[in-house]
C-alpha positions in Angstrom: 193.8 52.9 53.5 195.4 49.4 52.5 193.0 47.8 55.0 189.9 49.4 53.3 191.4 47.8 49.9 191.8 44.2 51.8 188.4 44.1 53.3 186.8 45.2 49.8 188.6 42.5 47.8 187.8 39.8 50.5 184.1 41.1 50.2 184.2 40.5 46.5 185.7 37.2 46.7 183.0 35.8 49.1 180.6 37.5 46.9 181.7 35.2 44.0 181.7 32.1 46.3 178.6 32.7 48.1 176.6 33.3 45.2 176.0 30.8 42.5 177.6 31.8 38.7 176.0 31.8 35.4 174.4 28.5 34.4 175.2 26.9 38.2 172.6 26.1 40.8 174.5 26.2 43.9 177.4 28.4 45.0 181.0 27.4 45.4 181.0 28.3 49.0 178.0 27.2 51.5 177.6 27.3 55.4 178.1 23.9 56.6 174.0 24.0 57.9 173.1 24.4 54.3 175.0 21.7 52.5 172.3 19.2 51.9 169.6 21.8 51.2 170.1 21.0 47.5 169.7 23.5 44.6 168.9 27.0 44.8 165.8 28.0 43.0 165.5 30.3 40.1 163.3 33.1 40.5 162.1 36.4 38.8 163.1 39.5 40.6 159.3 40.3 41.0 159.1 37.0 42.9 161.7 38.0 45.1 160.2 41.7 45.8 157.7 44.1 45.3 158.8 46.5 42.3 157.8 50.3 42.8 155.0 49.4 45.3 152.1 51.9 44.8 151.3 54.7 47.0 147.8 56.9 47.7 149.6 60.3 48.2 153.0 61.8 49.1 153.4 63.6 52.3 153.3 67.4 52.3 156.9 67.7 53.0 159.8 65.4 52.7 163.5 64.9 52.0 163.8 63.9 48.5 166.5 61.5 47.2 167.7 62.1 43.5 170.7 60.0 41.5 173.1 62.5 42.7 171.9 61.8 46.6 173.9 58.6 47.0 177.5 58.0 46.9 179.3 54.6 47.1 176.1 53.5 49.0 176.1 56.6 51.5 173.3 59.2 51.4 174.4 62.8 51.1 172.7 65.3 53.4 169.6 66.6 52.2 167.3 69.2 53.4 163.2 68.9 53.6 161.1 70.2 50.4 157.5 70.5 50.3 155.3 68.9 47.8 154.3 71.8 45.6 158.2 72.3 44.8 159.3 68.8 44.5 160.3 67.8 41.0 157.8 65.5 39.0 160.2 62.4 39.3 159.8 62.4 43.6 157.2 59.5 43.3 159.1 56.6 45.6 157.7 57.1 49.2 160.2 54.8 50.9 159.6 52.4 54.0 162.2 50.9 56.4 164.1 48.4 54.7 163.3 49.2 51.2 166.1 49.2 48.5 166.2 51.5 45.8 168.3 50.6 42.6 169.8 53.0 40.1 168.0 52.6 36.9 170.9 54.5 34.9 174.2 53.3 34.2 173.5 50.3 36.9 177.4 49.1 36.4 177.8 51.7 38.7 176.1 50.0 41.9 175.3 52.8 43.4 172.1 51.6 45.3 170.9 52.5 48.7 169.6 50.2 51.6 166.9 52.4 53.6 167.1 51.9 57.2 166.6 55.5 58.7 164.4 55.8 61.7 163.0 59.3 61.2 159.7 61.1 61.8 160.4 62.7 58.3 159.3 60.9 55.3 162.1 60.1 52.4 161.1 59.9 49.0 163.2 58.9 45.9 163.1 59.7 42.4 161.9 57.6 39.7 165.3 57.2 38.4 165.5 54.4 41.0 163.7 51.2 41.2 162.2 51.0 44.6 162.3 47.2 45.7 160.5 45.7 48.6 161.8 42.6 49.6 159.3 39.5 50.1 161.7 37.7 52.4 165.1 39.4 53.4 166.1 43.0 52.5 169.5 42.6 53.3 169.9 39.5 50.9 167.9 41.5 48.2 170.6 44.1 48.8 173.5 41.9 48.4 172.0 39.9 45.3 171.7 43.1 43.1 175.1 43.9 43.7 176.7 40.4 42.4 178.2 40.4 39.0 176.0 38.0 37.7 173.0 40.0 38.5 174.6 43.4 37.1 175.7 41.6 33.8 172.2 40.3 33.0 170.9 44.0 33.9 173.2 45.3 31.1 172.2 42.8 28.6 168.6 44.5 28.8 170.0 48.1 29.0 169.5 50.5 26.2 171.3 53.8 25.4 175.4 54.1 25.1 176.3 57.0 26.9 173.6 56.5 29.9 172.8 52.8 29.5 169.3 52.3 31.4 166.9 49.7 32.1 162.9 49.8 32.6 160.9 48.5 35.3 159.4 45.8 33.2 162.8 44.6 32.0 164.0 44.9 35.8 161.2 42.5 36.8 162.2 39.6 34.3 165.7 39.3 35.5 166.2 35.8 36.9 168.6 35.0 39.8 169.3 31.7 41.8 167.5 31.7 45.5 168.2 29.7 48.4 166.1 29.2 51.5 164.9 31.8 53.8 167.4 30.9 56.2 170.4 30.7 54.2 169.2 34.1 52.6 169.5 35.3 56.2 173.1 33.8 56.9 174.5 35.2 53.8 173.0 38.7 54.3 174.3 38.7 57.8 177.8 37.7 56.8 178.3 40.3 54.1 176.4 42.9 55.8 178.9 42.6 58.7 181.7 43.2 55.9 179.8 46.1 54.7 180.0 47.7 58.5 183.3 47.1 58.5 183.9 48.7 55.3 181.7 51.4 56.4 183.9 52.0 59.6 187.1 51.7 58.0 186.3 54.3 55.4 185.0 56.9 58.3 188.4 56.0 59.9 190.0 57.3 56.6 188.0 60.5 56.4 188.5 61.5 60.2 192.4 60.9 60.1 192.5 62.9 56.8 190.5 65.7 58.5 192.8 65.6 61.4 195.8 65.8 59.3 194.3 68.9 57.4 193.7 70.9 60.5 197.2 70.1 61.7 198.5 71.4 58.5 196.7 74.5 59.0 198.1 74.7 62.5 201.7 73.9 62.1 202.1 76.2 58.7 202.2 80.1 59.0 
């Protein structure tokens, strides 16, 4: 558990240093090969990705992802439903490497990077914005978790108990963006840390489950 906390703290520090802070055009920490690449370029979110791409029609059956389906970036098991029984909010037909962004209470940062290889289609709720990156999906996923991005989103949210942002306001959020190669390098670095965090979380859950089983077996 201490190792997990250290990994999360390490990633948080890297995020703050690998992305420019508010008012800055370059990050504090930069990989050597990009030090002479100059300033990052400010772009709106809709210049970085396609937001809620249109679809012709939904499949006859699919796995539905609602706002309760994602917990700390992990998709909870769900069963298939048919289109005629699906809720009206089931509208976002996902493609591999799409990112779904939680529109309600975005400060929770409970978003999901979709990389499932399956013959079964997945459809997300309109409670999410569906983001399809033009360059690097993994960089986009890291970008939307920076505190700078979240703070900008919160300034455009409405509602007090359940603050939410609409799609048109989300499109207008501006961020500093580097070249494609630098995007990929940052994404690879932070994604590898995410994998270590996920592995450590799984290890903790397995140990807890093992101890629970032992407790049941060692006591009458």
